TORTILO-466844 format. One record per residue: residue in one letter; residue number from 1; x, y, z of N, C-alpha, C, O, CB in turn; chain. Coordinates in steps of 0.2 Angstrom, whole numbers. Glycine has a CB too. Layout:
<nodes>
   resn   resi     n.u     n.v     n.w    ca.u    ca.v    ca.w     c.u     c.v     c.w     o.u     o.v     o.w    cb.u    cb.v    cb.w   chain
      A    NUM       X       Y       Z       X       Y       Z       X       Y       Z       X       Y       Z       X       Y       Z       A
...
</nodes>
This chain:
<nodes>
   resn   resi     n.u     n.v     n.w    ca.u    ca.v    ca.w     c.u     c.v     c.w     o.u     o.v     o.w    cb.u    cb.v    cb.w   chain
      N      1      26    -243    -277      23    -249    -276      23    -251    -270      28    -254    -269      26    -252    -279       A
      Q      2      18    -251    -264      18    -252    -256      21    -258    -256      24    -259    -250      12    -251    -252       A
      E      3      21    -263    -260      24    -272    -256      33    -271    -256      36    -275    -252      22    -281    -263       A
      F      4      36    -264    -260      43    -264    -262      45    -261    -257      51    -261    -256      45    -262    -268       A
      S      5      40    -255    -253      42    -247    -251      46    -248    -243      43    -253    -241      35    -241    -250       A
      G      6      49    -247    -239      53    -248    -235      46    -247    -227      40    -244    -228      60    -242    -236       A
      V      7      48    -249    -222      44    -247    -216      47    -244    -212      44    -242    -207      42    -253    -213       A
      G      8      53    -242    -213      57    -238    -206      62    -242    -200      64    -241    -195      51    -236    -202       A
      G      9      62    -250    -206      67    -252    -200      73    -257    -205      74    -257    -211      61    -257    -192       A
      R     10      75    -260    -200      83    -262    -203      81    -267    -210      84    -265    -215      89    -268    -195       A
      Y     11      78    -271    -211      77    -273    -218      74    -269    -223      71    -272    -228      74    -279    -218       A
      D     12      74    -261    -222      74    -259    -229      75    -258    -235      72    -255    -238      74    -257    -230       A
      D     13      80    -262    -236      85    -262    -241      83    -270    -242      84    -271    -248      93    -259    -238       A
      Q     14      81    -275    -239      78    -281    -240      74    -280    -245      75    -283    -251      75    -282    -235       A
      I     15      68    -277    -243      61    -276    -242      61    -272    -251      56    -273    -254      57    -271    -233       A
      A     16      66    -269    -253      64    -267    -257      66    -272    -265      64    -271    -270      65    -260    -257       A
      I     17      70    -277    -261      72    -281    -267      65    -287    -267      62    -289    -271      81    -285    -266       A
      I     18      65    -288    -260      61    -295    -263      52    -296    -260      47    -300    -260      67    -302    -258       A
      G     19      52    -289    -257      44    -285    -254      43    -287    -248      47    -291    -246      36    -286    -259       A
      R     20      39    -284    -244      38    -285    -240      33    -293    -239      35    -295    -233      37    -278    -239       A
      T     21      30    -296    -241      29    -302    -241      34    -306    -238      35    -309    -232      28    -303    -247       A
      A     22      39    -307    -244      43    -313    -243      47    -310    -237      50    -315    -233      48    -316    -250       A
      Q     23      48    -303    -234      53    -301    -229      49    -305    -221      52    -307    -216      53    -291    -228       A
      E     24      41    -305    -223      38    -307    -218      36    -316    -217      34    -319    -212      32    -302    -219       A
      A     25      38    -318    -223      38    -323    -222      45    -329    -219      44    -335    -218      36    -324    -228       A
      I     26      52    -323    -219      58    -325    -219      57    -325    -210      59    -329    -207      63    -320    -225       A
      G     27      54    -316    -208      53    -316    -200      51    -322    -198      54    -325    -193      49    -311    -197       A
      K     28      46    -324    -199      42    -332    -200      44    -337    -199      41    -340    -194      40    -334    -206       A
      S     29      49    -341    -203      52    -346    -203      55    -349    -199      57    -346    -194      54    -346    -207       A
      R     30      55    -356    -200      57    -360    -193      64    -364    -197      64    -367    -203      49    -367    -190       A
      W     31      69    -364    -193      75    -369    -199      78    -373    -193      79    -371    -187      82    -363    -204       A
      F     32      79    -378    -197      84    -384    -193      90    -383    -195      89    -382    -201      83    -392    -193       A
      L     33      97    -381    -191     105    -379    -195     109    -387    -190     110    -387    -184     109    -367    -191       A
      V     34     110    -390    -193     114    -396    -191     122    -395    -193     125    -397    -198     111    -402    -194       A
      G     35     125    -393    -187     133    -390    -185     135    -383    -186     133    -379    -191     137    -394    -189       A
      A     36     137    -383    -182     142    -375    -180     147    -374    -182     150    -370    -178     143    -372    -175       A
      G     37     149    -376    -188     156    -375    -187     156    -368    -191     152    -363    -191     162    -382    -189       A
      A     38     164    -370    -197     164    -363    -200     158    -361    -207     157    -356    -209     172    -362    -203       A
      I     39     154    -367    -210     148    -364    -213     143    -364    -210     138    -361    -212     146    -366    -219       A
      G     40     143    -366    -204     134    -364    -197     135    -359    -196     130    -356    -197     133    -368    -189       A
      C     41     142    -354    -192     142    -348    -191     141    -344    -197     138    -339    -197     147    -347    -187       A
      E     42     146    -346    -205     142    -341    -210     133    -342    -209     130    -337    -210     145    -344    -219       A
      M     43     132    -345    -209     124    -346    -210     121    -342    -205     116    -340    -207     122    -354    -211       A
      L     44     122    -341    -197     119    -340    -194     120    -332    -195     115    -329    -195     119    -345    -188       A
      K     45     125    -328    -196     126    -323    -197     122    -321    -205     118    -316    -204     134    -322    -197       A
      C     46     122    -322    -208     118    -321    -213     111    -321    -212     108    -317    -215     119    -324    -219       A
      W     47     107    -326    -208     100    -327    -206      99    -319    -200      94    -316    -200      98    -336    -201       A
      A     48     105    -319    -197     104    -314    -192     103    -309    -197      97    -307    -198     111    -314    -187       A
      M     49     108    -306    -201     106    -300    -203     100    -301    -207      96    -297    -206     112    -298    -206       A
      M     50      97    -305    -210      92    -305    -215      84    -306    -210      78    -306    -212      93    -312    -221       A
      G     51      85    -306    -205      80    -308    -199      76    -313    -201      70    -313    -201      75    -302    -197       A
      V     52      80    -317    -202      78    -324    -202      75    -326    -195      77    -323    -191      84    -330    -205       A
      A     53      68    -332    -193      65    -330    -184      66    -325    -181      70    -326    -176      66    -334    -180       A
      T     54      62    -319    -182      62    -314    -179      57    -312    -179      57    -306    -177      65    -310    -179       A
      E     55      50    -315    -183      42    -314    -179      38    -319    -178      38    -324    -181      38    -309    -183       A
      G     56      33    -317    -174      28    -324    -174      32    -330    -172      37    -330    -168      25    -326    -182       A
      D     57      30    -336    -174      32    -342    -173      41    -344    -173      45    -348    -170      27    -347    -178       A
      G     58      42    -339    -179      48    -342    -181      53    -343    -176      52    -341    -170      51    -338    -187       A
      E     59      60    -346    -179      62    -351    -174      70    -355    -178      70    -359    -183      55    -357    -172       A
      I     60      74    -353    -174      79    -359    -179      84    -359    -171      87    -356    -167      84    -356    -189       A
      V     61      84    -369    -175      87    -373    -169      93    -374    -172      95    -372    -178      84    -381    -167       A
      V     62      97    -376    -167     107    -375    -171     108    -381    -165     106    -382    -159     114    -366    -169       A
      T     63     111    -386    -170     113    -391    -166     121    -394    -167     121    -394    -173     108    -396    -166       A
      D     64     127    -395    -163     132    -396    -163     133    -398    -157     131    -395    -153     135    -392    -166       A
      M     65     139    -404    -157     144    -407    -151     149    -405    -150     151    -406    -144     147    -412    -151       A
      D     66     152    -402    -154     159    -400    -154     158    -394    -149     154    -391    -146     162    -398    -162       A
      Q     67     166    -395    -148     167    -388    -143     171    -386    -145     172    -389    -150     170    -387    -136       A
      I     68     174    -378    -145     179    -373    -146     184    -374    -145     186    -374    -139     177    -369    -144       A
      E     69     189    -375    -151     196    -377    -152     199    -371    -152     194    -368    -153     198    -381    -159       A
      K     70     204    -368    -152     208    -364    -153     211    -363    -160     214    -358    -160     212    -366    -148       A
      S     71     211    -367    -166     212    -369    -172     205    -366    -174     205    -362    -179     214    -377    -174       A
      N     72     199    -367    -173     192    -365    -174     194    -358    -178     194    -358    -184     187    -363    -166       A
      L     73     197    -352    -173     195    -347    -173     198    -345    -183     194    -343    -187     198    -344    -166       A
      N     74     205    -346    -185     203    -344    -189     199    -344    -196     200    -340    -202     206    -343    -189       A
      R     75     195    -349    -194     188    -347    -200     182    -348    -198     178    -346    -202     187    -352    -206       A
      Q     76     181    -349    -193     174    -349    -188     173    -343    -186     177    -342    -181     173    -355    -181       A
      F     77     170    -337    -189     169    -332    -187     167    -329    -179     170    -325    -175     166    -331    -192       A
      L     78     161    -333    -180     156    -329    -172     161    -331    -166     161    -327    -161     147    -334    -169       A
      F     79     165    -335    -167     168    -338    -160     177    -332    -158     181    -330    -162     171    -349    -163       A
      R     80     177    -332    -151     180    -328    -150     187    -333    -143     185    -337    -139     174    -323    -148       A
      P     81     192    -331    -144     198    -334    -139     195    -334    -133     199    -336    -129     204    -330    -138       A
      N     82     191    -332    -131     187    -335    -123     183    -338    -123     180    -341    -118     184    -330    -119       A
      D     83     180    -340    -129     176    -345    -131     178    -354    -131     174    -359    -131     175    -342    -139       A
      V     84     184    -352    -131     187    -361    -132     185    -364    -126     186    -363    -120     196    -362    -133       A
      G     85     183    -368    -130     182    -374    -121     174    -374    -122     171    -378    -118     185    -369    -111       A
      S     86     171    -371    -125     165    -370    -124     162    -375    -130     165    -379    -133     162    -363    -125       A
      L     87     155    -374    -130     151    -378    -134     148    -375    -140     142    -373    -138     146    -381    -131       A
      K     88     149    -373    -146     150    -374    -153     141    -367    -153     139    -361    -154     150    -384    -156       A
      S     89     138    -375    -153     132    -372    -152     127    -366    -149     123    -362    -152     130    -376    -151       A
      E     90     129    -365    -144     130    -361    -139     132    -354    -138     128    -350    -136     132    -363    -135       A
      R     91     139    -354    -140     141    -350    -143     141    -345    -148     143    -339    -148     143    -353    -143       A
      A     92     138    -348    -153     138    -348    -161     128    -344    -160     126    -342    -165     139    -360    -165       A
      A     93     126    -345    -155     118    -345    -153     117    -338    -149     112    -334    -149     115    -352    -146       A
      E     94     123    -337    -147     123    -331    -142     125    -323    -146     124    -317    -146     128    -333    -136       A
      A     95     129    -327    -150     132    -323    -155     129    -319    -160     130    -314    -163     136    -326    -157       A
      T     96     122    -325    -161     120    -323    -167     115    -318    -163     113    -314    -167     117    -328    -172       A
      I     97     112    -318    -158     107    -313    -153     113    -306    -154     111    -300    -155     104    -318    -143       A
      R     98     119    -307    -153     122    -302    -152     121    -295    -158     121    -289    -158     129    -304    -152       A
      M     99     120    -301    -163     119    -296    -169     114    -293    -171     113    -288    -174     121    -299    -174       A
      N    100     107    -297    -168      99    -297    -169      98    -300    -163      98    -306    -162      96    -301    -176       A
      N    101      97    -294    -160      90    -297    -153      86    -299    -154      86    -304    -150      87    -294    -148       A
      A    102      80    -299    -159      77    -299    -161      78    -307    -162      74    -310    -158      76    -294    -165       A
      T    103      81    -311    -163      81    -318    -168      79    -323    -162      83    -323    -157      90    -321    -173       A
      R    104      74    -326    -163      74    -334    -158      77    -341    -161      74    -345    -165      65    -336    -157       A
      I    105      84    -341    -157      88    -346    -157      89    -349    -153      91    -347    -148      93    -344    -158       A
      V    106      85    -356    -154      89    -363    -148      95    -366    -149      94    -367    -155      85    -369    -147       A
      A    107     101    -368    -146     105    -371    -144     104    -378    -141     103    -379    -135     108    -369    -142       A
      H    108     105    -383    -147     107    -390    -143     114    -394    -145     118    -394    -150     101    -395    -145       A
      A    109     116    -396    -138     122    -402    -141     120    -410    -143     125    -414    -143     127    -403    -135       A
      N    110     116    -410    -146     113    -417    -149     117    -421    -155     118    -417    -160     107    -415    -152       A
      R    111     119    -428    -156     120    -428    -165     114    -431    -165     111    -433    -161     126    -433    -169       A
      V    112     112    -431    -172     107    -429    -177     108    -438    -179     112    -441    -182     108    -422    -185       A
      G    113     102    -439    -177     102    -448    -180      96    -451    -176      92    -448    -172     111    -453    -177       A
      G    114      96    -457    -177      92    -462    -175      88    -461    -167      82    -461    -164      97    -468    -175       A
      E    115      97    -460    -163      96    -461    -156      94    -455    -153      94    -455    -146     101    -463    -152       A
      T    116      90    -448    -158      89    -444    -156      81    -442    -158      78    -437    -156      95    -441    -158       A
      E    117      79    -445    -160      73    -445    -164      68    -446    -159      62    -446    -162      73    -450    -169       A
      N    118      67    -446    -152      65    -445    -148      63    -434    -147      59    -431    -144      69    -449    -143       A
      I    119      69    -433    -150      69    -425    -146      69    -422    -155      67    -416    -155      78    -424    -140       A
      Y    120      71    -424    -160      68    -422    -167      63    -428    -170      63    -433    -175      76    -422    -172       A
      D    121      58    -425    -165      52    -430    -168      48    -429    -174      51    -426    -179      48    -430    -164       A
      D    122      41    -431    -175      37    -431    -181      38    -422    -181      40    -417    -185      28    -435    -181       A
      Q    123      34    -423    -175      29    -414    -173      37    -408    -175      36    -403    -177      24    -412    -161       A
      F    124      40    -409    -174      46    -406    -177      48    -405    -181      50    -399    -183      49    -406    -175       A
      W    125      49    -411    -184      52    -410    -193      42    -407    -195      43    -402    -198      55    -421    -199       A
      Q    126      37    -408    -194      33    -405    -198      34    -397    -198      35    -394    -203      26    -407    -197       A
      K    127      33    -394    -191      33    -387    -191      41    -384    -194      41    -378    -195      30    -384    -184       A
      L    128      45    -386    -196      50    -384    -201      50    -382    -208      49    -385    -213      53    -389    -201       A
      T    129      51    -376    -207      52    -372    -215      57    -375    -220      56    -376    -226      55    -363    -214       A
      G    130      63    -377    -216      69    -381    -221      72    -384    -216      70    -386    -211      74    -377    -226       A
      V    131      79    -385    -220      85    -389    -217      90    -386    -220      90    -385    -226      84    -398    -218       A
      V    132      97    -385    -215     104    -382    -216     109    -389    -215     109    -391    -209     106    -375    -209       A
      T    133     112    -392    -218     118    -395    -216     125    -393    -217     129    -393    -222     118    -401    -219       A
      A    134     127    -391    -212     133    -388    -212     137    -395    -208     140    -394    -203     132    -379    -207       A
      L    135     138    -400    -210     142    -406    -207     149    -408    -210     151    -406    -216     137    -414    -208       A
      D    136     154    -413    -206     159    -414    -208     159    -421    -211     164    -422    -213     163    -413    -204       A
      N    137     153    -426    -211     154    -432    -212     148    -434    -215     142    -432    -212     156    -435    -206       A
      V    138     148    -438    -220     144    -442    -224     139    -445    -220     134    -443    -223     149    -447    -227       A
      D    139     137    -449    -216     132    -454    -212     128    -449    -209     122    -451    -207     136    -459    -204       A
      A    140     129    -441    -208     124    -438    -201     120    -434    -209     114    -432    -209     130    -431    -192       A
      R    141     125    -433    -214     121    -430    -221     116    -433    -222     111    -431    -222     124    -429    -227       A
      L    142     118    -441    -223     112    -444    -227     108    -447    -222     103    -449    -225     114    -450    -233       A
      Y    143     108    -447    -217     101    -447    -211      98    -441    -211      92    -442    -213     104    -446    -203       A
      T    144     101    -435    -210      96    -428    -211      91    -428    -220      86    -426    -222     104    -419    -212       A
      D    145      96    -430    -224      92    -430    -230      90    -434    -232      87    -433    -237      95    -428    -234       A
      S    146      90    -440    -229      85    -446    -227      74    -440    -222      69    -438    -225      91    -452    -219       A
      R    147      76    -439    -217      70    -434    -214      67    -431    -218      61    -430    -218      72    -429    -211       A
      A    148      73    -427    -222      70    -420    -225      66    -425    -231      59    -424    -232      77    -412    -228       A
      V    149      68    -428    -234      64    -433    -241      57    -434    -236      52    -431    -238      68    -443    -244       A
      Y    150      58    -438    -230      51    -439    -229      47    -437    -227      42    -439    -227      49    -442    -226       A
      F    151      48    -429    -224      44    -425    -221      42    -418    -227      40    -413    -226      48    -423    -214       A
      N    152      45    -420    -233      43    -415    -239      46    -411    -236      42    -407    -234      36    -412    -241       A
      K    153      53    -408    -235      58    -400    -230      61    -401    -237      61    -406    -241      64    -401    -221       A
      P    154      63    -392    -239      68    -392    -242      75    -393    -239      75    -389    -234      67    -387    -245       A
      L    155      80    -395    -240      88    -395    -238      94    -392    -243      96    -393    -249      91    -403    -237       A
      F    156      95    -387    -238     101    -384    -242     109    -388    -240     112    -387    -235     102    -373    -241       A
      D    157     111    -392    -244     118    -394    -238     125    -391    -243     125    -391    -249     118    -406    -236       A
      S    158     128    -390    -241     136    -388    -242     142    -390    -238     142    -391    -232     137    -380    -241       A
      G    159     147    -390    -241     152    -392    -235     161    -392    -237     162    -392    -243     149    -402    -231       A
      T    160     166    -393    -233     171    -390    -236     176    -395    -235     175    -397    -229     173    -383    -234       A
      L    161     183    -398    -240     190    -400    -237     194    -396    -241     194    -395    -247     194    -408    -237       A
      G    162     197    -393    -236     204    -389    -238     200    -383    -245     195    -381    -244     212    -397    -242       A
      T    163     205    -383    -249     202    -378    -253     195    -382    -257     194    -378    -262     207    -374    -259       A
      K    164     192    -387    -257     187    -391    -261     180    -387    -258     181    -383    -253     188    -401    -260       A
      G    165     175    -387    -260     169    -386    -256     165    -388    -260     167    -388    -266     168    -379    -255       A
      N    166     158    -390    -260     153    -391    -262     146    -388    -259     146    -387    -253     153    -395    -263       A
      T    167     140    -387    -264     133    -386    -261     128    -389    -265     129    -392    -271     131    -380    -260       A
      Q    168     122    -389    -262     118    -394    -264     110    -392    -260     107    -392    -255     121    -402    -262       A
      V    169     107    -389    -269      99    -387    -265      95    -392    -267      94    -394    -273      95    -380    -267       A
      V    170      91    -395    -261      87    -402    -264      79    -399    -261      78    -398    -255      91    -411    -260       A
      L    171      76    -399    -266      68    -396    -266      64    -403    -268      65    -406    -273      66    -388    -272       A
      P    172      59    -404    -262      54    -408    -261      51    -409    -271      50    -404    -274      48    -404    -253       A
      K    173      51    -415    -273      49    -417    -277      51    -413    -285      47    -413    -289      42    -418    -274       A
      M    174      58    -408    -284      59    -406    -290      66    -407    -290      69    -405    -295      55    -398    -291       A
      T    175      70    -408    -286      78    -409    -288      79    -417    -284      75    -419    -280      83    -403    -283       A
      E    176      85    -423    -287      88    -424    -281      87    -425    -275      82    -422    -273      90    -422    -281       A
      S    177      88    -427    -271      92    -428    -263      98    -429    -264     100    -429    -269      89    -434    -258       A
      Y    178     100    -429    -259     109    -428    -258     108    -436    -257     112    -439    -261     112    -421    -250       A
      G    179     106    -440    -254     107    -447    -254     105    -451    -262     106    -457    -262     102    -450    -248       A
      S    180     103    -449    -267     102    -449    -273     109    -453    -276     110    -459    -278     101    -441    -276       A
      S    181     113    -448    -274     120    -449    -278     125    -451    -271     123    -452    -265     123    -440    -284       A
      R    182     128    -452    -273     135    -457    -267     141    -452    -267     144    -452    -272     138    -468    -270       A
      D    183     143    -448    -262     151    -448    -263     155    -451    -261     152    -454    -257     153    -443    -262       A
      P    184     161    -454    -262     166    -458    -264     168    -457    -253     165    -453    -249     173    -454    -273       A
      P    185     172    -460    -252     172    -465    -246     179    -457    -244     184    -455    -247     174    -479    -248       A
      E    186     176    -456    -238     179    -453    -235     189    -455    -232     190    -459    -227     173    -452    -231       A
      D    187     194    -452    -235     199    -454    -234     204    -453    -225     209    -455    -223     201    -452    -241       A
      S    188     199    -450    -223     202    -444    -218     198    -444    -212     192    -442    -214     202    -438    -222       A
      I    189     198    -443    -207     193    -446    -200     193    -438    -199     198    -434    -198     197    -452    -192       A
      P    190     186    -435    -199     187    -427    -196     189    -426    -190     188    -430    -185     181    -424    -196       A
      I    191     193    -419    -189     197    -418    -183     191    -418    -174     193    -420    -168     201    -409    -185       A
      C    192     183    -413    -177     182    -412    -172     180    -418    -169     181    -420    -163     180    -407    -172       A
      T    193     175    -423    -175     176    -430    -174     178    -434    -170     175    -438    -166     178    -432    -177       A
      L    194     186    -432    -171     190    -438    -167     190    -436    -162     187    -440    -158     198    -439    -169       A
      K    195     191    -431    -160     192    -429    -153     186    -427    -147     187    -427    -141     195    -423    -153       A
      N    196     180    -425    -152     174    -425    -146     171    -429    -145     169    -430    -139     170    -422    -146       A
      F    197     168    -434    -151     165    -441    -153     168    -444    -158     165    -444    -164     160    -440    -155       A
      P    198     173    -448    -156     174    -457    -159     169    -463    -158     171    -467    -155     178    -460    -155       A
      H    199     165    -463    -162     159    -466    -160     160    -470    -166     154    -472    -167     153    -462    -160       A
      K    200     163    -472    -170     168    -481    -172     173    -483    -171     178    -480    -170     169    -483    -178       A
      I    201     173    -488    -173     181    -493    -171     185    -488    -173     187    -483    -170     183    -502    -176       A
      E    202     186    -489    -179     192    -485    -183     194    -477    -178     200    -476    -176     188    -481    -192       A
      H    203     188    -473    -178     186    -468    -173     193    -467    -166     198    -464    -165     177    -470    -170       A
      C    204     190    -474    -164     194    -475    -158     201    -476    -158     206    -473    -156     192    -481    -155       A
      I    205     201    -480    -162     210    -484    -165     213    -478    -166     218    -477    -163     212    -490    -173       A
      Q    206     211    -472    -169     214    -467    -173     217    -462    -167     222    -458    -167     208    -463    -177       A
      W    207     210    -464    -161     212    -460    -158     217    -460    -150     220    -455    -147     206    -459    -158       A
      A    208     216    -466    -151     221    -471    -147     228    -469    -148     231    -466    -144     221    -479    -149       A
      R    209     229    -470    -156     234    -468    -159     238    -460    -158     244    -458    -156     232    -469    -165       A
      D    210     235    -458    -159     235    -449    -159     238    -449    -152     243    -446    -152     226    -445    -160       A
      L    211     235    -450    -146     238    -450    -141     242    -454    -137     243    -452    -131     234    -450    -139       A
      F    212     244    -459    -140     249    -464    -138     255    -461    -143     260    -464    -141     247    -471    -139       A
      E    213     256    -458    -148     260    -454    -152     262    -446    -148     267    -443    -148     257    -452    -159       A
      G    214     257    -445    -146     259    -438    -144     263    -438    -136     267    -434    -135     251    -432    -144       A
      T    215     261    -442    -133     263    -445    -126     269    -448    -125     273    -447    -121     259    -449    -124       A
      F    216     270    -454    -130     277    -458    -130     282    -453    -134     288    -452    -131     275    -466    -135       A
      R    217     281    -451    -141     285    -450    -148     285    -441    -147     290    -439    -145     280    -454    -156       A
      Q    218     281    -438    -148     281    -431    -149     284    -428    -142     288    -424    -143     274    -428    -152       A
      Q    219     282    -428    -135     285    -426    -130     291    -429    -130     295    -424    -130     282    -427    -125       A
      P    220     294    -434    -129     303    -436    -130     306    -432    -134     310    -428    -131     305    -443    -134       A
      E    221     305    -432    -140     304    -431    -146     308    -424    -145     314    -422    -147     297    -432    -149       A
      D    222     304    -419    -143     305    -410    -141     309    -410    -135     314    -406    -133     296    -405    -138       A
      A    223     307    -415    -132     312    -414    -125     320    -414    -130     323    -409    -131     311    -424    -117       A
      N    224     323    -420    -132     328    -421    -134     329    -415    -141     334    -412    -141     329    -430    -135       A
      A    225     325    -413    -145     327    -406    -148     329    -401    -142     335    -399    -143     321    -402    -154       A
      Y    226     326    -398    -136     330    -391    -132     333    -396    -130     330    -396    -135     325    -386    -126       A
      L    227     337    -401    -128     344    -403    -125     348    -404    -132     354    -404    -130     343    -409    -120       A
      D    228     347    -404    -138     350    -402    -142     353    -396    -144     359    -395    -146     348    -405    -145       A
      N    229     351    -392    -145     350    -386    -147     344    -380    -142     339    -377    -144     348    -389    -155       A
      P    230     347    -379    -138     341    -374    -135     337    -368    -138     331    -368    -139     343    -370    -130       A
      A    231     343    -362    -139     342    -359    -143     340    -360    -150     336    -355    -150     347    -356    -144       A
      T    232     339    -364    -154     336    -367    -159     329    -368    -158     324    -365    -160     338    -373    -161       A
      F    233     329    -372    -152     322    -376    -151     316    -369    -148     310    -369    -149     325    -384    -144       A
      L    234     318    -365    -145     314    -359    -142     314    -354    -149     309    -351    -151     318    -354    -132       A
      A    235     320    -353    -154     317    -350    -159     310    -352    -164     306    -349    -166     323    -349    -162       A
      D    236     313    -357    -164     307    -362    -170     300    -360    -164     296    -357    -166     308    -374    -172       A
      L    237     300    -363    -157     295    -362    -155     294    -353    -154     292    -353    -160     295    -366    -148       A
      A    238     293    -349    -152     292    -342    -154     290    -341    -162     289    -335    -164     298    -338    -150       A
      R    239     291    -345    -167     288    -344    -172     282    -347    -174     279    -345    -179     291    -345    -174       A
      S    240     281    -352    -169     274    -355    -172     267    -349    -168     267    -346    -163     272    -365    -169       A
      S    241     261    -352    -174     258    -345    -172     253    -349    -165     251    -345    -161     253    -342    -181       A
      N    242     252    -354    -164     249    -359    -160     252    -359    -152     249    -361    -147     250    -367    -164       A
      T    243     258    -355    -152     260    -356    -145     265    -351    -141     270    -349    -141     264    -362    -145       A
      Q    244     261    -350    -138     264    -345    -132     269    -345    -127     268    -349    -123     260    -343    -128       A
      L    245     275    -341    -126     279    -342    -123     279    -338    -116     284    -339    -113     283    -340    -127       A
</nodes>
């Protein structure tokens, strides 16, 4: 069957399973990825290997306001130590292109919400094939879900919290939307939000508290521990994976 025969390209194994028509549709698809953290990196890696947005008008738009921190490197595998301090979306897009230089990908650093509807406007949403949320907060999920429902776009949501994880596939007029059932209130504030975009009152209070404790509690305690027993303090410091002596 010619539909499932290879064409001498990198996607021949995939064509043998899904066919040439489906592979062409994948190449011409247009996706909006909200979040370029651990899950966002995995999505981009898979899309690069599959050939998403490599043909015609295909395009991936990825947006994330956060910067890469050293603590991200153990689970966000598109980033390297020299990426620390850079925008996640930009470095993730560059890594995607290195894996597949035919990928058409645009990196943004915008918060998805009512204030950016002049960027992610009706025309933007109408052209999309689908949306993937890789977010760390419920409010942004609910907003993105509401837009996907309004424009009849499929949405794939996933999230992690420690060892827990969840996924949800939302198909227009076939499944319930993400906002149809509410998650319980968030008990803690995501670290990325706290450090890079503390936009709520409680975020700002926690940010100030962390800064105060780090400056006026943690540093004096570290100094006293060193003065009390320098050898033990330095030995403990050497065993810390995030510290370089």
